[in-house]
C-alpha positions in Angstrom: 41.6 6.8 -7.3 40.4 10.3 -7.1 36.9 11.0 -5.7 34.1 12.2 -8.0 32.9 15.7 -7.7 29.8 16.1 -5.5 27.7 17.4 -8.4 28.5 14.3 -10.5 27.8 12.0 -7.5 24.5 13.8 -6.9 23.6 13.5 -10.6 24.4 9.8 -10.6 22.3 9.1 -7.5 19.4 11.0 -9.1 19.7 9.0 -12.3 19.9 5.6 -10.4 16.9 6.6 -8.2 14.9 7.5 -11.3 15.7 4.2 -12.9 14.8 2.3 -9.8 11.5 4.1 -9.7 10.9 3.4 -13.4 11.5 -0.3 -12.8 9.3 -0.5 -9.9 6.5 1.3 -11.6 6.7 -0.8 -14.8 7.1 -4.0 -13.0 4.1 -3.2 -10.8 2.0 -2.4 -13.8 3.0 -5.5 -15.6 2.3 -7.6 -12.5 -1.1 -6.1 -12.1 -1.9 -6.7 -15.8 -0.7 -10.3 -15.5 -2.9 -10.9 -12.3 -5.9 -9.4 -14.1 -5.4 -11.5 -17.2 -5.1 -14.7 -15.1 -8.2 -13.8 -13.2 -10.0 -13.2 -16.5 -8.8 -16.5 -17.8 -10.0 -18.4 -14.7 -13.3 -16.6 -14.4 -16.1 -19.2 -14.8 -13.9 -22.2 -14.2 -15.8 -24.7 -12.1 -12.9 -25.7 -9.8 -11.8 -22.2 -9.0 -13.5 -20.4 -6.1 -15.0 -17.0 -7.1 -13.3 -15.5 -3.9 -9.9 -16.5 -5.2 -10.5 -14.7 -8.5 -11.9 -11.6 -6.7 -8.7 -11.7 -4.5 -6.5 -11.7 -7.6 -8.4 -8.7 -9.0 -8.2 -6.9 -5.7 -4.4 -7.6 -5.6 -4.2 -6.1 -9.1 -5.8 -2.9 -7.9 -3.6 -2.7 -4.9 -0.5 -3.1 -7.1 -1.7 -0.5 -9.6 -2.2 2.0 -6.7 1.4 1.2 -5.6 2.6 2.2 -9.2 0.5 5.5 -8.8 2.2 6.2 -5.5 5.5 5.8 -7.2 4.5 8.2 -10.0 3.3 10.8 -7.4 6.5 10.4 -5.3 8.6 11.0 -8.5 6.4 14.1 -9.5 6.9 15.6 -6.0 10.7 15.9 -6.5 
């Protein structure tokens, strides 16, 4: 089997990296939205500690910032 030309290997690597970044960014945003939706649904429930709900919202913010970091890393290239 012959080896692929370097330009083609570089292009494939670039495309795979971009797809991985898209997946992480979209997955992170979906996860953050899901956490926020769950926290909103649990808000006011008598058996759920307010600190637990606040922690879920804080986690959603952290995950959204992670997605923004991925965006910035992609823009820097």
